[in-house]
N, C-alpha and C positions, 0 to 999 in steps of 0.2 A: 504494500500500500504506500502511495506517495504521501509526502508531507502535506500536499494540498488536500488530499482526501481526508487525512487525519484531522485537519482543521474543521472539516465539515462544510455545510452550506449556509450562506448568509441570505436570508430572505429580506429584500428591501422593497418597501412600498413607495409609491410615487417615484419609481426608478427611471422614468423615461426622460427626465430633465432635471435641471437645478441641483439641489442638495442631494436628492436621491441618486441621480446619475453619478455625482461625485463620490458618494459613499460606495456605490457599486464598483467604481474604478479603483478606489483606494483599497477596498477589501479584496478585490481580485488581485491587486498588486501584493497583498499580504498572503495570498495563496488560498483564499476561500473559493469554493465553488459558489455559484450564485443562482438564486431564484428571484427573478425580477418581476415585480407586480405593478401594473398601471393600466390605464384605459387604452393608451395608444399602442397597439400591437406593432405597428410598423416601426415606430421609434424604438420600442423595446428590442425588436429583432435586429435592428441596425446596431444598437448598443451591444447586444449579446454577441453578435458576430465579431465586432471590434475587440471586445474584452477577451473573448475566447482566443482570438488570433494573437493578441498582444501578450497574454499571460498564461496561456495553455491551461486554463481552468474550464470546467464544465459550466455552461450557462444555460439556464432554462428560463423561458418567459411564460408568464401566466397573466392573460388579459383579465382584468377585473375592475369593475366600477365599485369602489368601496362606499358609495352612497346607497348602494342597492343591497338589501338583505341577502338575496340568494348568492351574490358574489362575495359578500362578507363570509357567509357560511362556507363557501367553497375554499377560501383561503384558511379559515379556521380549521377545517377538516384536514387540510394539508399540513398545517402546523402541528396538529395533534397526532397525526399518523405517520409523519416522516421523521424517522430517528436520525437522519443525516443532518437535519437543520440544527445548527448550533448558535446562530445569531439571528435576532429579529431587529431590523431597523424600522421602527414605526415612524415613517417620515411623511406619508401622504397627508396633505392638509390643504385647506383653502382659506382665503381671507375674504372679508367683505368691506366695502367702503360705506361710510355714512353712519349716522346714529341709529340706534335700535328702533326708535319710534318711527323711523322712515323706511325700515328694512322690509323687503319682500319676505313674507312668511315662508314661502316655499324655499327660497334661497337660504333662510336661516335654518330650516329643517335639514337641507342638504349639508350645510356646514356642520351642524351638530352630529349628523350621521357619520360624516367623515372624520372630523377632528376628535370626536369623543366616542361614539358608539363603536365604530370599526376599530379604532385604536385600542379600546378597552377589551373587546372580544379577542383581538389578536394577541394582546399582552397576556390575557388569561390562558389562551391556548398554548402559547409559547412557554409560559411559566410552568404549566402542567407537564409539558413535554420535557423541559430542561430539568425540573426537579426529579422526574423519573430517571433521567440520564445521569444525574449527579453533577450537572454543569451546563453552562450556556450563558448567553448574554442578551438582554433586552435594552435597546437604545430607543428612547422616546424623544422625538423632536418637539420641544415646547417653544418658548419665546421669552425674551426679557419682559414682554408686557404682562407676563404672569406676575411679575414683581412690581410693575409700574403700569397698572391698567389705564391710568389717565393718558398715557402716551398714544393710545389708539382707541378704536371704538369698543363699546361694551361687549358685543357678541364675540368677536374674535379674541379679545383679551381674556374673557371668561373661559373660553375653551382651552386656552393655553395654561391658565391657572389650574384647571382641572388636570391637565397632563402632568404638571409639576406635582400636584398633590397625589395623584394616582401613583406616580413613580416613587415618591417618598414612602407612601403607605405600602406599596408592593415590596419595596426593599425591606421594610420592617417585617412583613409577613413571611417573606422567603428566608429571612434570617441566615442561618448557616447551611443553606441547601446547596451552596456552590454556584448559585446563579447570580451573575453580576447584573445590576440594574443601573442605568444612567439616564438622567434627564439632561438634554442639551438645550440651552437657552440662548439662541442667537439674537443679536440685534438685527438691524436692517441688513438683509443679505440680497445680493444682486441675483435675482431669479425671476422667472416668469409670473410668480404669484401676484406681483403688483399689477401687471398689465391685465391679468385675468380678473382682478378685483376692480378694475377701472380706475386705478391709481397711477398717476404720472410719477414714477420714481425719480425722474430728472428734477423734480421739485424738492427732493430731499438733499440736504447738504452732503456733498461727496465724502466729507470726513466721517459721516455716520454710516456709510454703506460699505460692507465687507464683501469681497468676492467669495463665492461659494466654496472654492477650493481652499482658501485661507480658513474659512469657518470650519470646514470638515476636518482639516488637518489639526486645528486646535482642539476640536471635539474628540478626535481619536487620541490625541496626546493626553487629554483629561481622562479618557477611558483607560489608557495604559497606566495612568497613575492611580486608578481605582476610585476616581471621583464619583460620587452619587449625583452631584449637580455640577455641570460645566457651563460657565458663562464665558464664551471665547473673548469677548471684548473687555472683561474686567481686569484691570492691571494688577490689583492687589488682592490676593486670595483672602487676606485678613479681613477685608470688608465683608465678604460673604460669611466668614466664620463669626464675625460680630453680629451679623443679621441672624444667623442660626442661634447664637447664644441668647440674643434678645428674645427670640421666639420661645426658646426652651425655658427662659426665666418666667414666662407667663404660665407655664404648665401647671405648677402646684396650685394656682389660684383660678383656674378656669372652671372648676366645678366645686361649689360648696353648698351646704344646706341652707345658708342664709345669703340674701343679697348683700352687696357691698354697702357700707354705711352711707356712702354718698347718694344712694338711691332711696334712702329712707328720710321721710320728713322729720 
């Protein structure tokens, strides 16, 4: 058995472009076989042929629209039943432009299905598979707006806060199972997500926009260092540690039998 096969297969959602395509290339470079999931089969097949030729890995494509329950179920079944899968990159996601009160309800539903429902079901399936195998990795792509929701609109920010919370809770649940879990919180990243959401990314200051390759390389460096949460733009890790410490300080006082004195007349 080759080293590539020993690494297993990385399943990457939203793999046809942007962050997902970069993850696919970087993981192929590391010797993983790939299972690429997205809606655009033509793009997937082109990427698969290129990565297979460049890195000598096995690359399979699986066309799926993860806003549709039957397609979610198909990917979930693959994750639960394929013992070769050792990494899940939960990358597929969509953004929306504008405030919640003006949002199209069908578009909101599609975003919730993709950013939350599909991601959750895939993480659960991968987690069950990896716990049984005694190892594996789940990488969930969130966003810095999980920490600063005022930076963007309510709906998208809330979905990414969910991804962060889910990842932290999942890490606690899996404990010492041998499964590594990571949430990646990119800032503004140069991908097609902006155009698809009807947002002109050229209006964003260039100093705030990171190339997808730079972002993924930083995220994988954080993964290699065993980080639960990776914020590629954050210069000082101590700032995140202080944030975590402040949150943990609240813990002992979040549930008491009596309300705090300031709420009593």
